[in-house]
C-alpha positions as a Markdown table, in Angstrom:
| # | Residue | x | y | z |
|---|---|---|---|---|
| 1 | Met | 0.0 | 0.0 | 0.0 |
| 2 | Asn | 1.2 | 3.5 | -0.8 |
| 3 | Val | 0.1 | 6.7 | 0.9 |
| 4 | Tyr | -0.8 | 9.7 | -1.2 |
| 5 | Ile | -0.8 | 13.0 | 0.8 |
| 6 | Gln | -2.1 | 16.4 | -0.3 |
| 7 | Lys | 0.7 | 18.8 | -0.9 |
| 8 | Asn | 0.8 | 22.6 | -0.7 |
| 9 | Asn | 1.3 | 23.7 | -4.4 |
| 10 | Asp | 3.3 | 26.7 | -3.4 |
| 11 | Thr | 5.9 | 25.0 | -1.2 |
| 12 | Gly | 5.7 | 21.4 | -2.3 |
| 13 | Met | 5.4 | 20.4 | 1.3 |
| 14 | Pro | 2.4 | 18.6 | 3.0 |
| 15 | His | -0.7 | 20.8 | 2.8 |
| 16 | His | -1.1 | 21.5 | 6.5 |
| 17 | Phe | 0.0 | 20.3 | 9.9 |
| 18 | Asp | -2.3 | 17.2 | 9.9 |
| 19 | Ala | -1.0 | 16.2 | 6.5 |
| 20 | Ala | 2.5 | 16.5 | 7.8 |
| 21 | Cys | 1.6 | 14.3 | 10.8 |
| 22 | Ala | 0.3 | 11.7 | 8.3 |
| 23 | Tyr | 3.4 | 12.1 | 6.2 |
| 24 | Tyr | 5.9 | 11.4 | 9.0 |
| 25 | Gly | 3.7 | 8.7 | 10.5 |
| 26 | Ala | 3.5 | 6.9 | 7.1 |
| 27 | Cys | 7.3 | 7.2 | 6.7 |
| 28 | Asp | 7.8 | 5.7 | 10.2 |
| 29 | Leu | 5.6 | 2.8 | 9.2 |
| 30 | Asn | 7.7 | 2.3 | 6.1 |
| 31 | Tyr | 5.0 | 3.1 | 3.6 |
| 32 | Lys | 5.8 | 4.6 | 0.3 |
| 33 | Val | 4.6 | 8.2 | 0.4 |
| 34 | Lys | 3.9 | 10.6 | -2.4 |
| 35 | Leu | 2.7 | 14.2 | -2.2 |
| 36 | Val | -0.1 | 14.9 | -4.7 |
| 37 | Ser | -2.2 | 18.0 | -5.5 |
| 38 | Tyr | -5.9 | 18.5 | -5.2 |
| 39 | Glu | -6.0 | 19.3 | -8.9 |
| 40 | Asp | -4.4 | 16.0 | -9.8 |
| 41 | Val | -7.1 | 14.1 | -7.8 |
| 42 | Val | -9.9 | 16.1 | -9.4 |
| 43 | Ser | -8.5 | 15.4 | -12.9 |
| 44 | Gly | -9.0 | 11.7 | -12.4 |
| 45 | Lys | -5.3 | 10.9 | -12.6 |
| 46 | Tyr | -5.4 | 8.7 | -9.5 |
| 47 | Asp | -8.9 | 7.1 | -9.9 |
| 48 | Leu | -7.5 | 3.6 | -10.3 |
| 49 | Leu | -5.5 | 3.9 | -7.1 |
| 50 | Ile | -8.1 | 5.3 | -4.7 |
| 51 | Arg | -9.6 | 2.0 | -3.6 |
| 52 | Asn | -6.3 | 0.3 | -2.9 |
| 53 | His | -4.1 | 3.0 | -1.5 |
| 54 | Leu | -4.5 | 5.5 | 1.3 |
| 55 | Phe | -5.2 | 9.2 | 0.5 |
| 56 | Val | -4.9 | 11.9 | 3.2 |
| 57 | Gly | -5.6 | 15.6 | 3.0 |
| 58 | Ser | -8.0 | 18.4 | 3.8 |
| 59 | Val | -11.8 | 18.0 | 3.8 |
| 60 | Glu | -12.0 | 19.4 | 0.3 |
| 61 | Phe | -9.3 | 17.1 | -0.9 |
| 62 | Met | -10.8 | 14.0 | 0.7 |
| 63 | Thr | -14.3 | 14.9 | -0.6 |
| 64 | Ala | -12.8 | 14.9 | -4.1 |
| 65 | Val | -11.2 | 11.5 | -3.5 |
| 66 | Phe | -14.4 | 9.9 | -2.3 |
| 67 | Glu | -16.5 | 11.4 | -5.0 |
| 68 | Arg | -14.1 | 10.2 | -7.7 |
| 69 | Val | -15.1 | 6.6 | -6.8 |
| 70 | Gly | -18.7 | 7.3 | -5.8 |
| 71 | Cys | -18.4 | 6.3 | -2.1 |
| 72 | Phe | -18.8 | 9.4 | -0.1 |
| 73 | Pro | -19.5 | 8.4 | 3.5 |
| 74 | Glu | -22.7 | 9.3 | 5.3 |
| 75 | Lys | -22.4 | 11.9 | 8.0 |
| 76 | Leu | -22.1 | 10.5 | 11.5 |
| 77 | Pro | -24.6 | 11.4 | 14.2 |
| 78 | Asn | -23.7 | 14.7 | 15.8 |
| 79 | Asn | -24.4 | 13.4 | 19.3 |
| 80 | Asp | -27.1 | 11.5 | 21.2 |
| 81 | Arg | -29.3 | 14.6 | 21.5 |
| 82 | Glu | -29.3 | 15.8 | 17.8 |
| 83 | Val | -32.5 | 17.4 | 16.4 |
| 84 | Phe | -32.7 | 18.2 | 12.7 |
| 85 | Ser | -34.2 | 21.5 | 11.5 |
| 86 | Thr | -33.7 | 24.1 | 8.8 |
| 87 | Leu | -31.9 | 27.4 | 9.0 |
| 88 | Gly | -35.2 | 29.2 | 8.3 |
| 89 | Glu | -36.9 | 27.6 | 11.3 |
| 90 | Val | -33.8 | 28.4 | 13.4 |
| 91 | Arg | -33.9 | 32.1 | 12.3 |
| 92 | Glu | -37.6 | 32.3 | 13.3 |
| 93 | Arg | -37.0 | 30.7 | 16.8 |
| 94 | Ile | -34.0 | 33.0 | 17.4 |
| 95 | Ser | -36.0 | 36.1 | 16.3 |
| 96 | Asn | -38.5 | 35.1 | 19.0 |
| 97 | Gly | -35.8 | 35.4 | 21.6 |
| 98 | Glu | -34.3 | 31.9 | 21.8 |
| 99 | Lys | -30.5 | 31.2 | 21.9 |
| 100 | Leu | -29.6 | 28.0 | 20.0 |
| 101 | Phe | -26.6 | 25.9 | 19.2 |
| 102 | Val | -26.6 | 25.5 | 15.4 |
| 103 | Lys | -24.4 | 23.3 | 13.3 |
| 104 | Pro | -24.7 | 22.5 | 9.6 |
| 105 | Arg | -25.6 | 18.9 | 8.6 |
| 106 | Lys | -23.2 | 19.3 | 5.7 |
| 107 | Ile | -19.7 | 18.7 | 7.1 |
| 108 | Lys | -17.5 | 21.8 | 7.7 |
| 109 | Leu | -19.9 | 24.2 | 6.0 |
| 110 | Phe | -19.6 | 26.6 | 9.0 |
| 111 | Thr | -18.6 | 26.2 | 12.6 |
| 112 | Gly | -21.2 | 25.0 | 15.0 |
| 113 | Thr | -21.8 | 27.5 | 17.9 |
| 114 | Val | -24.5 | 29.3 | 19.9 |
| 115 | Tyr | -26.4 | 31.9 | 18.0 |
| 116 | Asp | -28.6 | 34.7 | 19.2 |
| 117 | Lys | -30.6 | 37.5 | 17.5 |
| 118 | Tyr | -27.4 | 39.5 | 16.9 |
| 119 | Phe | -25.0 | 36.8 | 15.8 |
| 120 | Ile | -27.4 | 34.9 | 13.5 |
| 121 | Ser | -26.8 | 37.5 | 10.8 |
| 122 | Ser | -23.4 | 36.0 | 10.3 |
| 123 | Leu | -25.2 | 33.1 | 8.5 |
| 124 | Asp | -27.1 | 35.4 | 6.1 |
| 125 | Glu | -25.2 | 33.9 | 3.1 |
| 126 | Tyr | -26.9 | 30.5 | 3.7 |
| 127 | Pro | -30.5 | 29.8 | 2.5 |
| 128 | Asp | -33.5 | 29.1 | 4.7 |
| 129 | Asp | -33.8 | 25.5 | 3.5 |
| 130 | Leu | -30.3 | 24.6 | 4.6 |
| 131 | Gly | -30.4 | 21.5 | 6.9 |
| 132 | Val | -29.0 | 22.1 | 10.4 |
| 133 | Ile | -28.6 | 20.3 | 13.7 |
| 134 | Val | -30.0 | 22.2 | 16.7 |
| 135 | Asp | -29.4 | 21.9 | 20.4 |
| 136 | Glu | -30.1 | 23.8 | 23.5 |
| 137 | Pro | -27.1 | 25.8 | 24.9 |
| 138 | Phe | -25.4 | 24.2 | 27.9 |
| 139 | Lys | -26.8 | 25.4 | 31.3 |
| 140 | Ser | -23.3 | 25.7 | 32.8 |
| 141 | Pro | -20.2 | 27.2 | 31.2 |
| 142 | Ile | -17.6 | 24.9 | 29.7 |
| 143 | Leu | -14.5 | 24.3 | 31.9 |
| 144 | Ala | -12.6 | 22.1 | 29.5 |
| 145 | Glu | -12.9 | 20.0 | 26.4 |
| 146 | Trp | -11.2 | 16.8 | 25.3 |
| 147 | Arg | -11.1 | 14.9 | 22.0 |
| 148 | Val | -11.3 | 11.1 | 22.4 |
| 149 | Tyr | -10.0 | 9.0 | 19.5 |
| 150 | Val | -11.9 | 5.7 | 19.1 |
| 151 | Arg | -10.9 | 2.6 | 17.0 |
| 152 | Asp | -13.0 | -0.5 | 16.8 |
| 153 | Gly | -15.0 | 0.5 | 19.9 |
| 154 | Val | -11.8 | 1.2 | 22.0 |
| 155 | Met | -10.5 | 4.5 | 23.3 |
| 156 | Glu | -7.1 | 4.8 | 21.6 |
| 157 | Asp | -6.1 | 8.3 | 22.7 |
| 158 | Ser | -7.4 | 11.5 | 24.3 |
| 159 | Arg | -6.2 | 15.1 | 24.0 |
| 160 | Ser | -7.1 | 18.3 | 25.8 |
| 161 | Tyr | -7.8 | 21.1 | 23.3 |
| 162 | Leu | -9.8 | 23.7 | 25.2 |
| 163 | Gly | -9.8 | 25.2 | 28.7 |
| 164 | Glu | -8.3 | 23.7 | 31.9 |
| 165 | His | -6.2 | 20.7 | 30.8 |
| 166 | Thr | -6.1 | 19.6 | 34.4 |
| 167 | Gln | -9.8 | 18.9 | 34.4 |
| 168 | His | -10.2 | 15.4 | 33.0 |
| 169 | Phe | -13.4 | 13.7 | 31.8 |
| 170 | Asn | -15.3 | 11.0 | 33.6 |
| 171 | Ile | -14.0 | 7.8 | 32.1 |
| 172 | Asp | -17.2 | 5.8 | 32.8 |
| 173 | Tyr | -19.3 | 8.5 | 31.0 |
| 174 | Val | -17.0 | 8.5 | 28.0 |
| 175 | Gln | -16.9 | 4.7 | 27.8 |
| 176 | Ser | -20.7 | 4.7 | 27.8 |
| 177 | Val | -20.7 | 7.2 | 24.8 |
| 178 | Val | -18.1 | 5.0 | 23.0 |
| 179 | Ala | -20.2 | 1.9 | 23.6 |
| 180 | Lys | -23.3 | 3.6 | 22.3 |
| 181 | Phe | -21.7 | 4.7 | 19.0 |
| 182 | Lys | -19.1 | 2.0 | 18.5 |
| 183 | Asp | -20.8 | 0.5 | 15.4 |
| 184 | Ile | -21.2 | 3.8 | 13.5 |
| 185 | Ala | -17.6 | 3.6 | 12.1 |
| 186 | Arg | -14.4 | 1.8 | 12.7 |
| 187 | Cys | -12.6 | 5.1 | 13.7 |
| 188 | Phe | -14.1 | 8.3 | 14.9 |
| 189 | Thr | -13.7 | 10.9 | 17.6 |
| 190 | Cys | -15.9 | 12.1 | 20.5 |
| 191 | Asp | -15.5 | 15.7 | 21.8 |
| 192 | Ile | -16.3 | 15.7 | 25.5 |
| 193 | Ala | -17.0 | 18.9 | 27.5 |
| 194 | Ile | -16.6 | 19.2 | 31.3 |
| 195 | Leu | -18.9 | 21.9 | 32.6 |
| 196 | Glu | -18.3 | 24.0 | 35.6 |
| 197 | Asp | -21.1 | 22.2 | 37.5 |
| 198 | Gly | -19.2 | 18.9 | 37.0 |
| 199 | Thr | -21.4 | 17.5 | 34.2 |
| 200 | Asn | -19.7 | 15.6 | 31.4 |
| 201 | Ile | -21.4 | 15.9 | 28.0 |
| 202 | Cys | -20.7 | 14.7 | 24.4 |
| 203 | Val | -20.4 | 17.9 | 22.3 |
| 204 | Glu | -20.1 | 16.1 | 19.0 |
| 205 | Leu | -18.8 | 13.1 | 17.1 |
| 206 | Asn | -16.5 | 13.4 | 14.1 |
| 207 | Asp | -15.5 | 11.0 | 11.4 |
| 208 | Met | -11.8 | 10.1 | 11.4 |
| 209 | Trp | -11.2 | 10.9 | 7.8 |
| 210 | Ala | -12.1 | 14.5 | 8.4 |
| 211 | Ile | -10.3 | 15.1 | 11.7 |
| 212 | Gly | -6.9 | 16.4 | 12.7 |
| 213 | Asn | -4.2 | 15.2 | 15.0 |
| 214 | Tyr | -4.4 | 17.0 | 18.3 |
| 215 | Gly | -1.1 | 15.5 | 19.6 |
| 216 | Met | -1.4 | 11.8 | 19.3 |
| 217 | Asp | 1.5 | 9.6 | 18.0 |
| 218 | Asn | 1.8 | 10.0 | 14.2 |
| 219 | Glu | 1.9 | 6.3 | 13.6 |
| 220 | Leu | -1.3 | 5.7 | 15.5 |
| 221 | Tyr | -2.9 | 8.7 | 13.6 |
| 222 | Val | -2.0 | 7.0 | 10.2 |
| 223 | Lys | -3.3 | 3.6 | 11.4 |
| 224 | Met | -6.6 | 5.1 | 12.4 |
| 225 | Leu | -6.9 | 7.1 | 9.1 |
| 226 | Lys | -6.1 | 3.9 | 7.2 |
| 227 | Ala | -8.7 | 1.8 | 9.0 |
| 228 | Arg | -11.5 | 4.3 | 8.4 |
| 229 | Tyr | -10.5 | 5.1 | 4.9 |
| 230 | Phe | -10.6 | 1.5 | 3.7 |
| 231 | Glu | -13.9 | 0.9 | 5.5 |
| 232 | Ile | -15.3 | 3.7 | 3.3 |
| 233 | Val | -13.7 | 2.8 | -0.1 |
| 234 | Lys | -14.2 | -0.9 | 0.2 |
């Protein structure tokens, strides 16, 4: 198996930090590595290689890879509380005084966050019929957030990425989340928030193919990318 990693066309280096992590992880695993451009993938140059070799890059790059072979993965559940709506319905609710957490159903279209009647205007460029996921804002402020990396139903790694890194999640709660979602994909991540009142809550799930390396070992990062990638393309 070879590993094809998105390159930065200006520098000839890996496209971004996560691509660099994959590059060095693949080298450490003794894979043959080649840097390729987004344009080359879109052109169809690598179509015959996609199902048998690992490709790694940005969301845009990977979307093109999957679309070239007609196997784009379905979006994972956002969390165990997700409610689907449209942006038009959200705008109406917020105009009536509600504050809501809003995230697009289409991956990475915009950042999920809490919107009020003043901030909702930042989404004016998107149409009313856009599908979104809606949640109530947390009742207590977030003290810390952790990303948990899961492979085959097992927690492989966890990394603090926001707030007080000394505040660790409740392992029993996280294991219950992992057990609930273990069959949705071979590899995915859970973002876990610790609130000031001590509550642990799953903020969101993310598919491994579209997620970055927050400090885990590069070899493990590549192994998890590989496992999920071939689950999708096979």
